[in-house]
C-alpha positions, 0 to 999 in steps of 0.5 A, a space after each residue: 554942500 555945493 551941487 558939484 559935490 552933491 551930484 557924485 554922492 547922489 549917484 553913489 546912493 542911487 547905485 547902492 539901491 536895487 529898488 526905487 528909493 523915494 525922493 524924500 529919503 534921498 533928500 534927507 540923506 543928502 541934507 537938502 530940501 526936496 526941491 533941491 533934489 529935483 533940480 539935481 536929478 534934472 541936472 543929471 538927466 540933462 547930461 545923459 544919466 538915465 534916472 528912472 522914476 517909478 510912480 508911487 515908489 521913487 527913483 532908480 538907476 538902471 544897472 545899464 545907465 551910463 554915468 557922466 565923467 567924474 568931473 561932473 559939475 553944475 551946468 554951464 550958464 553960457 550954453 547957448 542952447 540950454 533949455 531951462 524950465 521955471 516952475 512950481 510943482 503946484 502950478 500950471 507949470 505941470 502942463 509944460 513939465 508934461 510937454 517936456 517929458 513927452 519931448 524927451 530932450 534935456 532940460 534944467 528944472 528950476 523950482 521957484 517959490 510963490 511970493 519969494 523967488 518968483 518975485 526976485 529981480 532975476 526972475 522978473 527979468 524973465 517974466 515980469 508977471 512974476 508967475 510960472 511957467 516960463 522957459 528960456 531956450 538959449 536966448 529965447 524966453 517964452 511964457 504962458 503954458 499954451 505958447 510954451 507948448 506950441 513953441 516946444 513942439 516947433 522947436 523939437 519937430 523930431 518929437 512929432 508933437 505938432 501936425 504938419 502945417 497943412 493939418 493944424 486947423 484943429 491943433 491951433 483951434 483947440 489948443 487956444 480954445 482951452 487957453 482962452 474961452 475954457 480957462 476964462 469961463 471956468 475961472 469965472 464960474 468957479 468964482 461964482 460969476 454968472 454973466 448976463 446976456 450983455 456981459 456974455 457979449 463983451 466977454 470973449 469966453 461967452 458963457 460957461 455952459 456953452 463952452 462946456 458943450 463945445 468942448 465935450 463935442 470936440 472930444 466926444 468919441 476921439 482919442 486925440 483932439 487934433 487928428 489921429 496922433 497925440 500932440 501938444 494940443 492933447 497935453 494942454 487940453 488934457 491937462 485942463 480936463 483932467 485937473 478940472 474934473 479933479 478939482 471940480 471946475 469942470 463937470 465929470 461928463 462921459 466925454 471928458 472922462 473917456 478922453 482923459 482916460 486915454 491920456 492920464 497913464 502916459 509915462 511922461 504924465 505919470 513922471 510929472 504926477 510923481 513930481 507933484 505927489 512928492 512935493 505934496 508929501 513934504 
C-alpha cells in the first residue's frame, strides 16, 4: 500500500479511537513496520494534522484537529524549504529529535537502519560518514548533533532557543564543551582507557575526572546552563547528562541529577522518549 493510500486510512483509524492507541497496534492494523508508521505520522504532522503523543499510551487525534485535504499525498520532494530529519531511534539522533520538537516546526522524519540504508548511496551523498543524525533544510545539509542544534536555533529564531548574540558566551562554551571534551573523555573512559600525563596533554579532552568536575560546577545550582532561559545548549548538554547517568558513562552526582530533573519531563522530550520506547518494543 502506498503512502498516499495509507495516510487517509491512518487518519480514519485515529478518528475511530477516543483513547490513545499504541503505535504497534496502528502499524499492525495497517500491515506496515513501526518505522514506516513513524514516517507517516511525521508526514501528517508536517501538513498540520495535530496528532498528540501520550507518553506510555500511544497516539490520539483530538476532536478539534484540522484534517488535510482529501488529496493528501506524499510530501513533494521539490519543496525548497522542506526540513528533513535523518535518524534512528537508538542513536544520537534523539538529541536532534528533542530539538525539533522544542522548535515546533514541521519536519519529515526519515528512519535509517544501521549497516543498510545508512550506507546507501543516497544517504552517503548527504553524510559520507554513513551515520545519523543529519538534516537537510532546503539545499542546506548539516551533520553532527551539536552543529544541527546550533543551526536550528538560528534558523528558527522565533522559538527562542538561542540567547541574543551578545549573551552567547556560556551557550557556545557548554554546547561545544559537551560535544568535544565531555563526549571524548566519557567515551575513552567507558572503553577503559586512562591516559597518562603525557597523553592528557595531547588529548583535547584532558582527563575524565577533570571534565566531570568542570561540568558539575557548570550545572551546580542552575536550572539552565546558559542563562535564565532554556536553550539548545540544554538540549545537548542535558541529553548527554541524562543518557550518561542512565547508561553508566557519567556518575550520578547530585549536581547532574538536579539539573536533569528540571529537563527530563519537558513535553518535547517526553514525545521523543515515547518514540524510543516504541522502537524498543518491536
